[in-house]
All heavy atoms as an XYZ file, in Angstrom:
673
protein
N     -20.145     25.905     18.888
C     -21.377     26.574     19.122
C     -21.389     27.946     18.394
O     -22.406     28.314     17.865
C     -21.545     26.728     20.643
C     -22.936     27.230     21.006
S     -24.245     26.084     20.496
C     -25.550     27.216     20.339
N     -20.295     28.580     18.507
C     -20.210     29.935     17.867
C     -20.492     29.817     16.371
O     -21.225     30.645     15.816
C     -18.840     30.552     18.093
C     -18.708     31.942     17.520
C     -17.401     32.545     17.843
O     -16.578     31.956     18.556
N     -17.199     33.751     17.342
N     -19.991     28.776     15.711
C     -20.190     28.699     14.272
C     -21.640     28.384     13.994
O     -22.209     28.905     12.997
C     -19.312     27.490     13.662
N     -22.325     27.577     14.806
C     -23.780     27.290     14.598
C     -24.573     28.578     14.741
O     -25.415     28.857     13.877
C     -24.288     26.227     15.630
C     -25.725     26.116     15.536
C     -23.618     24.848     15.318
N     -24.248     29.351     15.714
C     -25.008     30.581     15.924
C     -24.722     31.662     14.822
O     -25.598     32.341     14.372
C     -24.740     31.208     17.342
C     -25.238     30.400     18.469
C     -24.827     31.029     19.804
C     -26.768     30.246     18.402
N     -23.448     31.715     14.444
C     -23.122     32.617     13.324
C     -23.810     32.204     12.046
O     -24.385     33.080     11.350
C     -21.591     32.595     13.070
O     -20.928     33.062     14.275
C     -21.180     33.453     11.907
N     -23.877     30.938     11.742
C     -24.579     30.439     10.580
C     -26.110     30.710     10.690
O     -26.779     30.994      9.746
C     -24.341     28.969     10.316
C     -22.848     28.729      9.915
O     -22.186     29.681      9.557
O     -22.458     27.526      9.915
N     -26.660     30.573     11.924
C     -28.056     30.797     12.136
C     -28.383     32.256     11.889
O     -29.451     32.601     11.322
C     -28.468     30.343     13.553
N     -27.497     33.141     12.403
C     -27.747     34.589     12.164
C     -27.694     34.903     10.684
O     -28.482     35.694     10.168
C     -26.732     35.395     12.957
C     -26.982     35.393     14.436
C     -25.814     36.031     15.145
C     -28.354     36.021     14.864
N     -26.746     34.313      9.941
C     -26.701     34.496      8.522
C     -27.904     34.034      7.830
O     -28.445     34.681      6.827
C     -25.442     33.844      7.941
N     -28.394     32.901      8.262
C     -29.631     32.319      7.676
C     -30.856     33.244      7.936
O     -31.669     33.516      7.064
C     -29.925     30.939      8.264
C     -31.150     30.207      7.739
C     -31.126     30.047      6.246
C     -31.313     28.849      8.458
N     -30.876     33.823      9.129
C     -31.898     34.804      9.482
C     -31.901     36.007      8.541
O     -32.916     36.448      8.062
C     -31.789     35.269     10.962
C     -32.762     36.341     11.312
C     -32.345     37.308     12.389
N     -31.017     37.844     12.057
C     -30.277     38.503     12.897
N     -30.679     38.605     14.180
N     -29.139     39.013     12.556
N     -30.643     36.436      8.289
C     -30.515     37.585      7.385
C     -30.920     37.227      5.939
O     -31.593     38.066      5.341
C     -29.025     38.115      7.359
C     -28.605     38.677      8.721
O     -29.505     38.950      9.569
O     -27.402     38.778      8.939
N     -30.729     36.067      5.528
C     -31.175     35.621      4.191
C     -32.651     35.520      4.148
O     -33.307     35.918      3.180
C     -30.536     34.232      3.856
C     -29.081     34.317      3.528
C     -28.429     32.994      3.186
N     -29.077     32.428      2.043
C     -29.142     31.143      1.778
N     -28.608     30.263      2.586
N     -29.703     30.678      0.636
N     -33.238     35.023      5.289
C     -34.687     34.997      5.411
C     -35.310     36.400      5.263
O     -36.248     36.616      4.506
C     -35.145     34.294      6.665
C     -36.703     34.228      6.864
C     -37.070     34.144      8.292
N     -36.703     35.376      9.027
C     -36.512     35.379     10.300
N     -36.663     34.272     11.043
N     -36.195     36.525     10.931
N     -34.740     37.308      6.070
C     -35.281     38.659      6.123
C     -35.141     39.388      4.782
O     -35.886     40.309      4.460
C     -34.631     39.454      7.236
C     -35.034     38.923      8.577
O     -35.954     38.051      8.700
O     -34.404     39.374      9.583
N     -34.075     39.034      4.018
C     -33.833     39.649      2.730
C     -34.593     38.914      1.583
O     -34.483     39.255      0.436
C     -32.340     39.643      2.401
N     -35.412     37.949      2.003
C     -36.208     37.134      1.056
C     -35.248     36.515      0.007
O     -35.606     36.411     -1.153
C     -37.270     37.939      0.374
C     -38.175     38.622      1.337
N     -39.118     37.939      2.033
C     -38.253     39.927      1.721
C     -39.777     38.805      2.854
N     -39.244     39.976      2.698
N     -34.055     36.083      0.493
C     -33.087     35.457     -0.385
C     -33.059     33.919     -0.284
O     -32.142     33.249     -0.791
C     -31.688     36.023     -0.090
N     -34.065     33.375      0.440
C     -34.116     31.926      0.587
C     -35.623     31.536      0.613
O     -36.464     32.253      1.156
C     -33.431     31.479      1.868
C     -33.302     29.910      1.964
C     -34.031     32.001      3.094
C     -32.361     29.425      2.994
N     -35.923     30.412     -0.037
C     -37.330     29.946     -0.012
C     -37.742     29.375      1.343
O     -36.775     29.079      2.152
C     -37.505     28.896     -1.084
O     -36.782     27.722     -0.765
N     -38.954     29.174      1.587
C     -39.417     28.505      2.787
C     -38.849     27.125      2.924
O     -38.419     26.719      3.987
C     -40.960     28.505      2.839
C     -41.617     29.766      3.065
C     -41.332     30.328      4.489
O     -41.361     29.591      5.453
O     -41.105     31.489      4.608
N     -38.803     26.457      1.754
C     -38.251     25.054      1.786
C     -36.762     25.078      2.131
O     -36.217     24.377      2.941
C     -38.450     24.387      0.423
C     -37.740     23.053      0.334
N     -38.311     21.942      0.983
C     -36.678     22.628     -0.303
C     -37.474     20.936      0.769
N     -36.452     21.276     -0.030
N     -36.015     26.076      1.510
C     -34.619     26.210      1.752
C     -34.337     26.571      3.259
O     -33.408     26.031      3.874
N     -35.202     27.406      3.820
C     -35.141     27.814      5.204
C     -35.313     26.562      6.081
O     -34.573     26.351      7.016
C     -36.130     28.878      5.543
C     -36.215     29.298      7.020
C     -34.821     29.918      7.444
C     -37.332     30.338      7.229
N     -36.280     25.739      5.735
C     -36.577     24.534      6.516
C     -35.435     23.567      6.518
O     -35.000     22.991      7.527
C     -37.870     23.835      6.066
N     -34.859     23.356      5.264
C     -33.711     22.449      5.188
C     -32.495     22.975      5.985
O     -31.875     22.267      6.742
C     -33.351     22.270      3.687
C     -31.996     21.573      3.513
C     -34.498     21.493      2.968
N     -32.217     24.233      5.803
C     -31.088     24.849      6.508
C     -31.257     24.750      8.042
O     -30.364     24.561      8.800
C     -30.832     26.278      6.041
N     -32.520     25.088      8.500
C     -32.871     25.030      9.885
C     -32.638     23.623     10.419
O     -32.044     23.438     11.476
C     -34.301     25.514     10.055
C     -34.720     25.550     11.492
N     -35.584     24.565     12.086
C     -34.461     26.465     12.497
C     -35.779     24.893     13.338
N     -35.119     25.976     13.602
N     -33.115     22.626      9.664
C     -32.891     21.253     10.081
C     -31.406     20.880     10.190
O     -30.991     20.159     11.168
N     -30.635     21.327      9.290
C     -29.177     21.021      9.325
C     -28.524     21.781     10.562
O     -27.673     21.239     11.160
C     -28.521     21.525      8.056
C     -28.874     20.694      6.874
C     -28.205     21.118      5.610
N     -28.547     20.196      4.520
C     -28.464     20.534      3.260
N     -28.032     21.718      2.848
N     -28.758     19.671      2.307
N     -28.956     22.966     10.848
C     -28.441     23.647     12.060
C     -28.824     22.894     13.329
O     -28.047     22.734     14.221
C     -28.924     25.083     12.053
C     -28.279     26.044     11.099
C     -29.041     27.380     11.114
C     -26.803     26.283     11.450
N     -30.083     22.441     13.410
C     -30.496     21.647     14.543
C     -29.747     20.369     14.684
O     -29.307     20.002     15.838
C     -31.991     21.327     14.482
C     -32.943     22.491     14.658
C     -34.383     22.069     14.376
C     -32.831     23.058     16.062
N     -29.394     19.719     13.558
C     -28.556     18.491     13.627
C     -27.187     18.806     14.083
O     -26.597     18.079     14.922
C     -28.526     17.882     12.264
N     -26.578     19.901     13.647
C     -25.282     20.351     14.105
C     -25.297     20.581     15.630
O     -24.401     20.206     16.327
C     -24.777     21.546     13.388
C     -24.356     21.283     11.960
C     -24.047     22.536     11.204
N     -22.979     23.371     11.816
C     -22.783     24.617     11.443
N     -23.538     25.243     10.495
N     -21.821     25.306     12.016
N     -26.359     21.370     16.102
C     -26.468     21.678     17.502
C     -26.563     20.407     18.329
O     -25.943     20.157     19.330
C     -27.641     22.534     17.687
C     -27.963     22.955     19.123
C     -26.765     23.704     19.719
C     -29.143     23.886     19.129
N     -27.374     19.464     17.846
C     -27.553     18.164     18.501
C     -26.185     17.390     18.664
O     -25.915     16.861     19.708
C     -28.593     17.316     17.766
O     -28.820     16.123     18.458
N     -25.482     17.394     17.517
C     -24.157     16.708     17.546
C     -23.225     17.404     18.565
O     -22.478     16.694     19.261
C     -23.548     16.660     16.214
C     -24.182     15.715     15.240
C     -23.403     15.442     13.989
N     -23.176     16.633     13.194
C     -24.064     17.043     12.204
N     -25.184     16.399     12.011
N     -23.784     18.158     11.574
N     -23.257     18.705     18.611
C     -22.401     19.435     19.583
C     -22.770     19.039     21.020
O     -21.918     18.840     21.887
C     -22.543     20.926     19.435
C     -21.818     21.543     18.246
C     -22.190     23.010     18.135
C     -20.333     21.421     18.506
N     -24.092     18.982     21.310
C     -24.552     18.569     22.636
C     -24.052     17.193     23.019
O     -23.566     16.977     24.053
C     -26.070     18.739     22.766
C     -26.446     20.258     22.646
C     -26.586     18.129     24.083
C     -28.003     20.456     22.513
N     -24.281     16.289     22.081
C     -23.858     14.923     22.297
C     -22.386     14.671     22.455
O     -21.948     13.741     23.173
C     -24.409     14.025     21.157
C     -25.866     13.902     21.094
O     -26.590     14.262     22.142
O     -26.414     13.518     20.047
N     -21.522     15.547     21.900
C     -20.107     15.410     21.884
C     -19.444     16.303     22.884
O     -18.259     16.536     22.810
C     -19.567     15.643     20.483
N     -20.199     16.787     23.852
C     -19.653     17.773     24.879
C     -18.480     17.092     25.550
O     -18.587     15.893     25.967
C     -20.696     18.224     25.823
N     -17.351     17.787     25.764
C     -16.241     17.196     26.549
C     -16.679     16.859     27.929
O     -17.672     17.370     28.530
C     -15.210     18.279     26.566
C     -15.585     19.265     25.461
C     -17.090     19.081     25.294
N     -15.855     16.017     28.606
C     -16.206     15.631     29.968
C     -15.948     16.668     31.052
O     -16.224     16.442     32.241
C     -15.394     14.313     30.318
N     -15.496     17.790     30.652
C     -15.284     18.878     31.589
C     -16.600     19.338     32.238
O     -17.660     19.442     31.548
C     -14.625     20.123     30.895
C     -13.251     19.841     30.210
C     -12.882     21.019     29.409
C     -12.253     19.563     31.376
N     -16.602     19.569     33.537
C     -17.888     19.880     34.216
C     -18.561     21.172     33.564
O     -19.830     21.161     33.362
C     -17.469     20.212     35.634
C     -16.233     19.372     35.875
C     -15.542     19.404     34.533
N     -17.802     22.136     33.229
C     -18.433     23.361     32.660
C     -19.081     23.035     31.332
O     -20.144     23.538     30.965
C     -17.399     24.508     32.523
N     -18.410     22.240     30.492
C     -18.899     21.901     29.174
C     -20.163     21.003     29.331
O     -21.112     21.141     28.583
C     -17.855     21.137     28.417
N     -20.181     20.123     30.348
C     -21.337     19.278     30.583
C     -22.522     20.152     31.029
O     -23.673     19.874     30.614
C     -20.991     18.228     31.596
C     -20.017     17.165     31.124
C     -20.722     16.358     30.035
O     -21.765     15.817     30.185
N     -19.973     16.189     28.902
N     -22.318     21.177     31.863
C     -23.347     21.998     32.300
C     -23.908     22.775     31.127
O     -25.164     22.946     30.955
C     -22.891     23.002     33.396
C     -22.784     22.418     34.745
C     -22.555     23.400     35.826
N     -21.461     24.323     35.642
C     -20.202     24.038     35.907
N     -19.892     22.903     36.508
N     -19.191     24.876     35.719
N     -23.029     23.343     30.273
C     -23.492     24.077     29.079
C     -24.290     23.123     28.147
O     -25.311     23.523     27.671
C     -22.292     24.689     28.388
C     -22.640     25.550     27.219
C     -23.527     26.611     27.401
C     -22.080     25.382     25.985
C     -23.919     27.415     26.322
C     -22.393     26.144     24.892
C     -23.346     27.223     25.061
N     -23.826     21.881     27.903
C     -24.526     20.991     27.095
C     -25.863     20.652     27.656
O     -26.832     20.596     26.951
C     -23.675     19.709     26.906
N     -25.944     20.485     28.994
C     -27.265     20.219     29.628
C     -28.211     21.375     29.432
O     -29.442     21.271     29.219
C     -27.053     19.882     31.099
N     -27.665     22.598     29.542
C     -28.530     23.804     29.380
C     -29.028     23.843     27.907
O     -30.202     24.138     27.654
C     -27.628     25.064     29.685
C     -28.389     26.357     29.358
N     -29.468     26.739     30.116
C     -28.171     27.230     28.330
C     -29.866     27.917     29.588
N     -29.131     28.234     28.504
N     -28.099     23.624     26.974
C     -28.528     23.630     25.557
C     -29.560     22.536     25.286
O     -30.534     22.783     24.540
C     -27.303     23.434     24.641
C     -26.373     24.569     24.538
C     -25.126     24.188     23.738
C     -27.024     25.800     23.922
N     -29.438     21.399     25.930
C     -30.386     20.316     25.747
C     -31.753     20.751     26.257
O     -32.766     20.535     25.593
C     -29.956     19.031     26.490
C     -30.855     17.919     26.352
N     -30.975     17.144     25.236
C     -31.761     17.408     27.300
C     -31.913     16.255     25.420
N     -32.354     16.380     26.670
N     -31.777     21.409     27.408
C     -33.072     21.857     27.983
C     -33.697     22.937     27.123
O     -34.884     22.942     26.946
C     -32.914     22.457     29.398
C     -32.796     21.447     30.507
C     -32.842     22.102     31.895
N     -31.865     23.187     32.060
C     -30.523     22.966     32.364
N     -30.131     21.737     32.565
N     -29.755     23.983     32.529
N     -32.877     23.804     26.595
C     -33.429     24.939     25.746
C     -33.384     24.652     24.323
O     -33.655     25.566     23.466
C     -32.539     26.136     26.082
C     -32.603     26.663     27.527
C     -33.945     27.035     27.952
O     -34.791     27.514     27.130
O     -34.252     26.888     29.157
N     -33.187     23.400     23.915
C     -33.031     23.063     22.461
C     -34.100     23.615     21.592
O     -33.777     24.226     20.555
C     -32.977     21.526     22.321
C     -32.584     21.040     20.946
C     -31.224     21.016     20.601
C     -33.512     20.648     20.079
C     -30.831     20.525     19.371
C     -33.154     20.229     18.779
C     -31.767     20.132     18.436
N     -35.377     23.478     21.941
C     -36.417     24.042     21.042
C     -36.304     25.576     20.874
O     -36.779     26.095     19.855
C     -37.744     23.646     21.733
C     -37.400     22.587     22.717
C     -35.984     22.796     23.082
N     -35.827     26.240     21.836
C     -35.834     27.765     21.762
C     -34.546     28.334     21.164
O     -34.546     29.481     20.756
C     -35.975     28.283     23.214
N     -33.460     27.523     21.096
C     -32.173     28.059     20.698
C     -32.257     28.754     19.290
O     -31.720     29.852     19.098
C     -31.073     26.985     20.743
C     -29.764     27.503     20.099
C     -30.877     26.563     22.149
N     -32.948     28.109     18.389
C     -33.036     28.624     16.972
C     -34.477     29.088     16.638
O     -34.775     29.242     15.512
C     -32.575     27.611     15.967
C     -31.086     27.162     16.187
C     -30.758     26.084     15.183
C     -30.154     28.308     16.033
N     -35.245     29.329     17.700
C     -36.680     29.749     17.453
C     -36.789     31.020     16.633
O     -37.782     31.162     15.894
C     -37.410     29.896     18.828
N     -35.791     31.869     16.713
C     -35.858     33.147     15.892
C     -35.885     32.877     14.447
O     -36.273     33.794     13.660
C     -34.719     34.056     16.343
C     -33.359     33.530     15.950
C     -32.750     33.850     14.719
C     -32.639     32.703     16.855
C     -31.490     33.425     14.393
C     -31.414     32.227     16.484
C     -30.797     32.602     15.302
N     -35.524     31.724     13.953
C     -35.582     31.419     12.535
C     -36.994     31.197     12.034
O     -37.311     31.438     10.890
C     -34.699     30.184     12.227
C     -33.204     30.426     12.353
C     -32.459     29.103     12.150
C     -32.682     31.467     11.429
N     -37.850     30.718     12.902
C     -39.266     30.448     12.512
C     -40.164     31.588     12.891
O     -41.271     31.749     12.349
C     -39.762     29.192     13.165
C     -39.126     28.012     12.548
C     -38.357     27.037     13.188
C     -39.136     27.630     11.145
N     -37.974     26.150     12.291
C     -38.389     26.419     11.015
C     -39.714     28.163     10.019
C     -38.184     25.815      9.788
C     -39.456     27.515      8.759
C     -38.757     26.334      8.670
N     -39.780     32.348     13.916
C     -40.651     33.441     14.410
C     -39.958     34.804     14.311
O     -39.114     35.108     15.146
C     -41.051     33.191     15.860
N     -40.163     35.505     13.210
C     -39.423     36.753     12.987
C     -39.617     37.764     14.110
O     -38.717     38.632     14.271
C     -40.040     37.327     11.691
C     -40.588     36.166     10.998
C     -41.064     35.207     12.093
N     -40.669     37.648     14.892
C     -40.846     38.591     16.050
C     -39.992     38.203     17.276
O     -39.969     38.953     18.240
C     -42.287     38.718     16.392
C     -42.911     37.342     16.770
O     -42.534     36.326     16.168
O     -43.802     37.377     17.651
N     -39.378     37.080     17.226
C     -38.492     36.636     18.272
C     -37.007     37.160     18.022
O     -36.480     36.839     16.943
C     -38.438     35.084     18.459
C     -37.408     34.624     19.478
C     -39.867     34.599     18.863
N     -36.465     37.855     18.994
C     -35.106     38.346     18.722
C     -34.081     37.184     18.864
O     -34.256     36.326     19.651
C     -34.758     39.400     19.825
C     -35.457     40.744     19.555
O     -35.475     41.148     18.417
O     -35.938     41.369     20.529
N     -33.097     37.265     18.111
C     -32.038     36.223     18.127
C     -31.113     36.384     19.342
O     -30.432     35.495     19.760
C     -31.190     36.287     16.906
N     -31.092     37.571     19.963
C     -30.234     37.783     21.152
C     -31.123     38.449     22.242
O     -32.284     38.854     21.992
C     -29.121     38.785     20.813
O     -29.685     40.089     20.566
C     -28.340     38.347     19.578
N     -30.523     38.600     23.370
C     -31.235     39.253     24.450
C     -30.809     40.741     24.529
O     -31.063     41.406     25.562
C     -31.039     38.536     25.800
C     -29.573     38.564     26.193
O     -28.677     38.881     25.479
N     -29.383     38.199     27.516
N     -30.186     41.233     23.515
C     -29.692     42.582     23.456
C     -30.801     43.662     23.907
O     -30.637     44.534     24.687
C     -29.049     43.017     22.175
C     -28.535     44.389     22.192
C     -27.284     44.797     22.623
C     -29.218     45.615     21.816
N     -27.217     46.187     22.552
C     -28.325     46.716     21.985
C     -30.497     45.799     21.322
C     -28.735     47.971     21.680
C     -30.872     47.139     20.991
C     -29.978     48.196     21.188
N     -32.023     43.542     23.332
C     -33.058     44.563     23.674
C     -33.387     44.550     25.215
O     -33.496     45.638     25.783
C     -34.286     44.126     22.829
C     -33.704     43.411     21.654
C     -32.551     42.676     22.206
N     -33.431     43.370     25.772
C     -33.694     43.275     27.188
C     -32.535     43.899     28.052
O     -32.736     44.596     28.959
C     -33.977     41.846     27.582
N     -31.351     43.502     27.620
C     -30.142     44.029     28.323
C     -30.087     45.548     28.205
O     -29.795     46.237     29.222
C     -28.876     43.462     27.794
C     -28.635     41.999     28.241
O     -29.329     41.565     29.211
O     -27.787     41.357     27.630
N     -30.384     46.040     27.029
C     -30.372     47.465     26.794
C     -31.409     48.191     27.654
O     -31.178     49.219     28.223
C     -30.578     47.802     25.298
C     -30.440     49.135     24.955
N     -29.220     49.838     24.983
C     -31.328     50.101     24.499
C     -29.401     51.063     24.603
N     -30.687     51.303     24.313
N     -32.618     47.543     27.829
C     -33.673     48.176     28.575
C     -33.278     48.228     30.056
O     -33.552     49.223     30.792
C     -34.916     47.458     28.357
N     -32.621     47.184     30.516
C     -32.221     47.099     31.940
C     -31.069     48.222     32.128
O     -31.155     48.863     33.158
C     -31.651     45.728     32.276
C     -32.802     44.673     32.266
C     -30.872     45.762     33.625
C     -32.373     43.289     32.410
N     -30.088     48.302     31.249
C     -29.073     49.329     31.347
C     -29.659     50.733     31.407
O     -29.122     51.586     32.104
C     -28.099     49.159     30.206
C     -27.188     47.960     30.330
O     -27.135     47.347     31.420
O     -26.644     47.561     29.301
N     -30.680     50.977     30.662
C     -31.258     52.293     30.634
C     -31.928     52.654     31.971
O     -32.022     53.816     32.310
C     -32.235     52.428     29.497
C     -31.505     52.356     28.104
C     -32.424     52.442     26.965
N     -32.667     53.890     26.790
C     -33.623     54.311     26.009
N     -34.408     53.476     25.328
N     -33.828     55.595     25.838
N     -32.448     51.624     32.627
C     -33.150     51.871     33.881
C     -32.118     51.977     35.053
O     -32.491     52.605     36.065
C     -34.032     50.706     34.263
C     -35.245     50.642     33.309
C     -36.158     49.574     33.693
C     -37.366     49.441     32.744
N     -38.217     48.370     33.048
N     -30.942     51.557     34.869
C     -29.890     51.616     35.950
C     -29.330     53.016     36.058
O     -29.226     53.802     35.231
C     -28.777     50.595     35.611
O     -29.322     49.275     35.651
C-alpha cells in the first residue's frame, strides 16, 4: 500500500508540474487503481489486514481522488494541523 501511495503522490507532483499529459495521467491513474485493487484482493487472512482491506474497498473511489481533483488534498494533514492549533 505504501508503494501505491508513494507512486500516486509522485504522479500528483508530475501533474502539478505539467510534466504529464491528461492521457498519461489517466493511464497511470488506471494502473494505480489496478494495483490497489490487487492489493485489496490479496489481503492476508489476518483480521487486521482483512479490516484494512475492507476499509480500502469501501473507500476505493476516494483513495486516489486527489489525482483528478487538484483541490482535494492527498493527506489529512491540513485538518490535523487545524485541530492541533485549536487544542
